N, C-alpha and C positions, 0 to 999 in steps of 0.2 A: 541625531537619533536614528535608529534603524528599527524597522518593524518586520517581523517574520511570522508566518503562520506555521505552527507545528502540526504535523499530521501523525496521530498515534497509530501504530500497527493494529491491524484488525484484531489480532489475538489479545490485545490489551483491553479491548472494548467490551468483552463479554467472557463469561466463564467457559462457555462452549460456543464454537462457531456454528451459526445456524446454516441450514441447507439453503443455498442461494438459488432462486428460480431464474429461468432464462430472462435476460433483460435486466438483471440486477446491476447495481453500480459497478461490480467487478467486471461485468461483461461489456460495459460501455466505455467509449473513449472518455478520458478524464484528465484534465490538466492538473499540474502540481503547482502550488503557490510558490512564487519566487519572493525573495526578500526585496523589499522596496526601501529606498533611502529617502529620508527627510532632508532636503537640501537647505532648509532654513536654519541658520546658526542659532545656538542657544544664547540667551542674553548673558552678557558679562558686565561687571561693574567697571566699565571703561567708557570714556567719552567718545562721541562720534567724531572721528578724526578730521572730517572735512571742515568743521566749524559750524557757524550758526546758520540754521535753516530759516529762510524767509517764508512765512505763511501769509498769503493775502487772500481775503475772502470778500467778494462783492455780494452783499446781502440786501441790495437795494431793489431787487425785482420782487416786491411783495405781491404784485398782481398775479404772477404766475407761480409764486412760492418756490423760488430758485436761489440756491447759493452757488456762485461760480468761484471755484477754488484754483489758485495758482500757488504751487510750492516750488521754491528754488532751493535746491539741495546742493551745497558745495561738496566736491569730492576730493579725497586725498590723492596725491600723485600716485599713479600706477593702478588706479581702480579700473577694473575691466567688467565688473558686474555689480549690481546693487539689488538687494532684496528689500522691498518695502512692504510694511505690514499695515493693514487696516485694523484698528482696535476691535477685538472680538469679545474678550472677557472684560465687561465694563464695571468699574468701581460703583458700589452702591446698588447695582443690579444683581450681584451675586450669581451671575450667569453669563453665558456666551450669547449676548444679544446685539452685538454690533450690527446695524442695519446696512450691510454691505450692498444689498440689492438697491439701495437708494442712491448709490453713486454710479454715474454713467458718463458716456463720452470721454472715456479715460485715454489720455494721450501723454506720451513722454518725449522730451526733446533733450538731446545731448549737445550742449553748446549751441543750441538753436536749431539742430537738425533732428527730424523725427527718428525715433528708434523703436524697434519692435519690442514687445513685452509678452510674457506668458504668465498666466495664472497657475499657481502651483497645483498639481493634480491631487495632492493630498490635503491641501489647506487652501480653500478658496479665498481666504483673507490675505494671502501672500502673493506678491507680484515680483517676478524675476525679470530684471531689466539689464541686458548686456549693453555696455557702452564702449565706444572706441577708446583704445589706450590713449591717455593724454587728455581725456575729457575733464574739464574743470567744474562744470555745473550740470546737474540733471534737473530739468524742470518737469513737474507733473501738473497737468491740467485736467480738471474734471468738474462735473456738476453734481451737487448733492440736492436732491429734490425733497422738499417737505411734503409729507402726505397731504393731499387736498381734501380727503374725507377720512373719517375716523376708522373706516373699514380697512384703510391702507396702512394704518399705524398712527402714532401720536402726531397730531398736527403741531408743528413748531413755528409756523409763520402765518400770520393773517395780514390784512391790510392795515391793521392798527398796531401790531406788536410782533416780536419774534423772540424765540429762545434758542440762541446759538450755543450748541454743545460741541466743543472743538473735536472731540473724539469721533463725532459723526461725520466730519468733513475734513479729515486730514490723514496723511500717511506718516509712518515713522520708520527709520532704518532698523532692520533686524540686527541682532547681535549685541545690543547694548541695553543696560538698564535705562528706562525712560527718564530717570532723573539725571542722566548724563548726556542727554540730547538737548542742545541749546536751540531755542526757537524765538524768532522775532515776529510777533503777530500784528496784522493790520486788517481792519474791517471797514468796508464802506457801507453806510447805512442810508436809508431814504432821507431826503432833506428835512431838517427840522426835528429829527428824532433825537431822543436822549438814550444813552447806553449806560448800563450799570454792570460792573463786574468787580471781583476782588483783585484783579491784576493791578500791578503797580506801574507808575510812570506813564500815565495817560497823556497823550498829545493829540490835539484835534487840528486837522488841516482840511477845511472845507467840510465835506461829508464823510471824510475818512478819519478813523481813529486808530492810532498806533500806541502800543504799550511797550515797556522796556523788555529787553531780552530776558527770557525766563527759561526754565527747563520744561521739557514736554510733560512730565508728570504734573507739575504745578499748573501748566496750561490746561490740561484736561480737567484739573480740579477747580478751574475758575471759569465757569460758564458765563454767558451774557444774557441778560434780559434787556430789551430795548423796545421803545415804543413812541408813538406820536403823542400819547397822553401819559405823562410821567410826573412823579413827585418823589422827593427824598427828604427824610427827616433824620437828624442825629438823635439816637435814642440811648446812648451810653457812650462812655469813653471809647472812641474809635470803633463804634458800632453804628451802622446806619440801616434804616428801613427804606428800601428802594422799591417803588411800586409803579407798575404800568397797568393801564385799564383799557377796556373797550371804548369807554366814553369818559370825557373829562370830569363830568359830574360825579362819577363813581369814586373819585379820589378824595372826596370830602370826608376826612377822618376827624371826628370830634376830639377836642383836647383830652377829655377824660379817658377816651379809648386809646389815644396815642400813649397816654401815661401807662396803660397796661402793658404795652410793648416795652416801655422803659423798665417797668417793674419786672418783666420777664428776664431781661438782661441782669438786673440786680439780683434776682433770685438764683439765676444760674451761677453768678459769681459767688454768692454766698454758699451754694451747694458744693461747688468743686474747689473753691479756694484759690485757684490759679487759672490763668488763661493760657491756652496753647495756640494763640494767634496774635499777630501784631495789630490786626484790624479785622473786622467781620462785617459782611454785607448780607442782610436778608434781601433776597430777590423774590418779589411777590407779584404775581399777575392776578388781576381781578378780571376774569374772563369766562365766557362760556363758548368762545370760538376757538381758542387754542386748547390743545389737550391738557388735561390735568396732570399735576406733578407734585411730588414731594421727594426731593433727592438731596442727600447730604454732601457737604464738602467741608474742607478744613477751615477755610476762611470765608465761607459763604454757604447759602443753601437756596435751592430752587423750590418755590412754593406756589400753590395756586389756591385762591379763594373763589367762591362764587361772586358774580359781578356786584351784588348788592350787599356784600359782607360788611363794608364800611358804613354805607348809608342806612342800612337796616340792621344795625349792630346787634340788638337784643334778640331779634328773631333768628339771626344767623349764628347765634352763639355756638351751635353744634358744629359749625364749619371752621372754627378758629384754632384747632389743636395742632395742625401740621407744622407751624413755625416753631412751636415748643419742642416737638419731636425732633425736627431736623437740627435745631440748635444744640440739643444734647449730643447729637452725633459728632459734633466737632471734638468732643472729649471721648466719647464712647463710639468708636468705629473709625475715626480718622487719626486722632493722636494715639489712642490705644486701640489696637485691632488684633483679631485672632491671628496667630502665626500661620495657620494653614489658609487664611483668606488673603494674606498679603502676598503680592506677586511682584517680580521685578519689571514686568512688562504686561501688555494686554493680550498676549498669546498664551502665556502660562495659565493652566486651569486653576481657578479658585476653588477652595473647599470651605463649606459653610458649617462645619460641625459645631461651632460655638456661637451660632446666630441666636441662640436662646439668651446669650448675654448681650451680644452686639445689638440685636433688635429688641429682645425681650425686656432688658433693663432700660433701654431707651424709651420703649413704650411706657414703662412704669414711670420714669422721670418726666416724660412728656405730659402724662396725666397730672402728676404732682405739681410740676412747675406751672402748668396752665392754671391750676387752682390757686396756688400760692400767689401768683401774680395778678389774678383776677382776669387774665385773658379769656378764661372760660369760667362761668359760674360754677360754684361747687356742686350745685344740684345737677348740672349738666355732666360733670365728671362722675358723680355717683351713678347717673343713668348710663354713662358709657361703661362703667365697671359692671353694672348690673347686666347690661346687654351681653358683655363677654362671659360673665359667670353663667347666665342662663343658657348660653350656647353649649357650654360644656356640661351643664347639669341635666339638660333635657334634649338638646338639639344636635347631638353629635355621636351617634352610635359608632362612628369610625374610631373613636378612642379605644374601643375594645381590641382592635387589632394593630393599631399603628401608634407609636409613641411620638412625642413632640420632636425628639431629636431627628427622627426620620423625615419630618416635614421640612427640615433645613435643606433637603434635596429638591424641594419643589420648584425653587426658581430655575433650576436646570431642567427638571423633568417636565414641568407644566408651562414654563415661561409666562406665568401669571395669566394664562388663558382660563376662562370660566370652566368649571367642572359641571358635568351633568347632575351629580349628586354630591356636592361638597360635604354634606353631613356624614356621608359614609366614606368618601375618599380622603377627606381631610385636605387642608391646603397649608398655608404658611402660618401654622398655629404657634410657632415659636414667638410670634409677636405678642398675642394677647394671653395665651396660656402661660407664656414666659413671664409676662407682666404680673399676672395673678400669683405665680410662684414666687416672684421677688417680693410681692406684698407679704406673703407668708414669711419669707426670710427676714424681712424687716421686723415683723412682729415677734419672731423668735428672738432676735437680738434685743429688742426693747424689753421683752419680758425677762430675758436672761440677765439683763443689766439693770433692771428696775428703772428703765427709762433713760439711763445715762447715755446709751449709745443706740444707733440704728443704722439703717442702710445709708443714710447721709454720710456717716463716718467711712463706710466702705467707699462711697463715691469720691470722697475727698482724698483718701489714701491711694486708691487704685487709679483714678483718672486725674487727680490733681497734680501732684508732683511725685510720682512714683520713682523709686530708685535714684533720687537726687536730681531728677530732671528739673529744669529751671522754668520760671515764669516766662512766658513768651516763646518757649521752644515749640515751634510747629513742625517738628520732625515726626517720627513715628516710633512707638514702642510696641512690640508684639507681646502676646500672652498666650498661655496654654491653659488647659483644664486644670492642671496642678497649680498654676499661678493663681487662678481664681479661687480655688479651695484654700490655698495658703493665705491669701489676702483676707478672706472671710474669717479664717481662724485667728488672724491678727486682730480682728475687731471683737470677735466673741468665739471662744473655743466650742466647737460643735462638730458632729459628724457631717460636714457639709458635702463630702464626696458622696455619701449615701443619700443625703437629701436630694442632690441634683440628679443622681442616677435613678433614684426611685421615682421622682415626680416628672422628670423630663425625658428619661432615657429608657423607660419601661412602660409597655402598653398595659391597658386594662386597669389603670389607677382610678381611685375615686375622683369625682369632679373637684377642681381646684378652688374649693370654697373655704378652706381652713383659714387662709390669711384674712379673708373678709370677716369671718367669725371671731378670730382672735383680735381683730381691730374693732370689735364691738358692734358690728352690723350683721344683717342677715338678708338673704335673698328672699323676696316675697313677690306675690303676683297681685296685680290690680287690674281693673277693667278699663283703665285709661293709660295711655303711654307715658313713660318717664320723659323728662325734658329733652334728653338727647334724641330718643326715638320720635317724639312729637315734632321737634324741629326739622329733623331729617325727612320725615314723611310729608309734612306740610310743604316743604320746599319742592320736593320731587312729585308731590301729588300722588304718592304711592300709598300702599296699605300693607303693612307687615303683620300677618296673622300666623307667624311661625308657631307660636305656642298656644294656638287655639285650633284653627283648621289645618295648620301645618303647611301653609304656603305663604308666599309674598307676591303682591301684584303691583304692576306699574300703573301709571295714570290711565292707560287704555284698558286695564283689566286683564292684561296678559300675565301669566304665571312666570315670575322670574326665578323662583326657587321652590323646591318641594322637599319637605323634611322626610328623610328616609324612615319608613314605617310610621309616618304621621297619618292622621285621618284622611287628608286629601290623597296622599300616596296610596293608602290602602284602597281608596275608591277608584284609583286609576288615573288621577289627575297629576300631570307632570309638567315640567318647565316647557314653555312654548304654547300651552293651551290658553284659551281666552275664556273668561267668565262673561257670558252674554246676559244671563238673567238669574235672578235669585227668587225662588218660590214663586215663579210666574211673573215677576216684575223685572224691568230692565235693570241691569247692574249699575249701581253707584256704590261708592264706599259706604255711605250711610245706610243704604238698603241692606248690604251684606252684614254690617255690624248689627243692625237691628234684628236680622234673622238669627244671628248667633246668640244675641241676648234673649230673644224670644224662645229659642230652643232649649235654653238652660233649664235643667230640672224636668224636662219632658222626655218622651220616647220618640217624638216625631223627628225624622231626619230633615236636614237642610237640603233642599233640592236645587241643584245648580244646572243651568243650561250651559253646556261647555262646547266650544268650537275648537276642534283640533284639525288643522289642515282644512279640508273641505267638508269634514264630517261634523255633525251636531249630535249631542247626546244629553239626556237628562241624567245627571249623576247624583244619587242621594249620598249624603255624608252623615253618618251616625255620630254626631258630636254634640254633647250636651253640657260642656264645661264652662260656657260663657266666654266673654272676652278676657284675654290674659296677656299682660305685658309685664316684663320684669322690673323690679325696683329694689333698691337697697334701703332698708330702714334700720334705725338704731335699735339694738336689742334691749336697751334700757335708757332711762332718762339721764340727762347730763352729757357733758363732753366725753366723746369716745376716742379711743386711740386713732381711729381713722380721721376724725376731726382734727386732731393735733398734727397728724402727718400732712394734711392738706392745708394747714394754717400758714400764713406768710411767715417767713423767717426774718425779713428785713425789718419788722417791727419789734422783734424780740431781742 
């Protein structure tokens, strides 16, 4: 690739040239941009000619959080230089987030002798390594450091467990599709630890584990969870639930709750009708010490629950959805994936224009399968849907200027960092607004076919065995916007192109409540939180008052979000402020809730003592609407369409 900066003649920049004052750009020395050349070769669908790369990682230093990496790269005869790449555009992240700053002490040896290297001036993820002619092997040695504090990034190693993601601690040769690069992986773990991954051919020698030679793409798609406290269950034909925990007592999973994981697999099989994996591994960490995660892979998924999610199952019901969501991704996102999101390597930029299907429909099926399997209570799922619906109905003025489709750029633009005012700026709304839109699509199909068909049929035809693909095929089939529309029309003829364009690709649309209403429910407000909000707030000891005072507070009383144009915002209270007192009394959640209830129907403002930085101020808030949390309630008696959608399929 070559890049050049074109400079337009001044005469082309304006209708008439202005009079230039002394010292203007024309009078000053000015360089002219020269063409610069990208020396990194484009990927080709050819095999790495040197042969199998040996990747050895010592992950035993959990006290210091270090992964020591040695890669031995065989070279083809006549090789004089090698360009090695660190993965930048990471699958499932939809963005260039490879943490290259976390690898250090980088050294290269050609047949055992040190050689110099240079980082590419245009691409800091590329390393150019010249080698003497006749060199047979190039060895790369470096250290990947797990963040030790959350402010440094996601913690991947504690003294009890680790989450090894191969792309974070390996290099690969440029110029080849990653599926054409053969790798033989070995990892050394702390003594007595158990390791889980979807890789095949596991062999244990002392504290070292080796797997069969695989391709680099499959390696990256097969992360490891390992820990001192671990347990594994068979939960379906060739499907396992593999769990590591902070403490051994946290692994106690009651038989009836284990059955819900089994039912999740059964419901997914019933939905899609075919598997596109030969085996599947849920990798689940019960931890508050390692960073949280929910990340999809073709034959596995990385998941995190709070430490007491097994032992305090009912109270933690709100926390159980991630495994359902990530399982769906094996079909939607890994087997079928958007054409503009698929890339041949991890340097080619990804495009997320169809994430409203990739993530939006996965969010939808994650809700549905969690309810159908009992992994989450139906009331919790209704509360989750209510929370999403409320956000778009009352809590997001940003919908007036920004459509859902544009939020698919957020993984690149914002890198999932918090926004000052997410209600105005919007974030990755293709997840939940996408899910609510797919609920409407489901109801359109069911009404139009008098209940004979629904989005289940789309899932089976589009993600099951499309185009004659076979059971067990864990390759990849890409799709476009037109493919989605055609598949929907194959289930039920409708103007689906206009449906998607209007609801997801056009700003200023009505709140996405129509699917809920068509499904026999409505969004209502109550003075107590729904089961999802209740569980989430009780666990975090937080207080979400978004739909009353217009802010949410953490356990210290600090404002974690402020609704744009909400009562608190209008009074000047923003994120980072701390509520110290309420109507002259020290702040507690109960004190603030009582004040909101007491102000209902009056004209007296609620007076908050607010600390921001080193300043204190008494801030009156003129709000008299009482406590409000969103709920879904049936619009009439009897079973509703949404009830039927969430009902188990395995019993029918």
